[in-house]
N, C-alpha and C positions, 0 to 999 in steps of 0.2 A: 226728491231732490229739488223739484221745481219750487217748493216753498222757500228754500234757502237762496234761490237765485235773486229774489227780490231784496234780500239783505246785502247783496254784493254792491249795490249802488251806495249804500250807507258806508260800507268799508272804503270805497273809493274816495268819498268825501272825507272820512276820517284820516285816510292816508295823506290827502292833500293838506289837512290841518297839521298833521305831523311834520310835513315838509315845511310848512310855514313856521312852525316852532323851531325846526332845525335852522332855517335861514335866520330867524331872529337871534338865536343863540350864536350863530356863526358871525354875524355882523355887529352885534352889540357886545359880545363877550359875556353876556349874562344868560346862564342856562336856566331853563324852566323844567324842573324835576329831573330831566335827563340831559346828557351832553348832546351836541348837535349830531355827532356820528351815530349815537344810539337812536335818536329820533329818526334819522334816515333809515337805519336798519329796521325799525318798527314799521315805518311806512312801506318799505319794500315788502316786508312780510305780509302786511295787510293787503297790498295790491295782489300779491301772488295768491293769497287765499281767496280774494274776491274773484280773480280769474278762474280759480278752481271751482268756485261755487257757480259761476256763470256757465261754465262748460257742462256741468252736471255729470262729469265722468266719475264713476266710483269703481272700486275693485270688485270683482265678482268672486 
């Protein structure tokens, strides 16, 4: 699981990019591929998975 922990940082960056796209869609009214609420949901999912990878806890 340690090898997956290094990819968690990339997921954090991608989730921030998703929040930027959500803010862009919310303030301009022009969506890029997904609606703003969907970008927010995707970003939350990526952060949760990144935290899961950082902690390294798996089911036994």
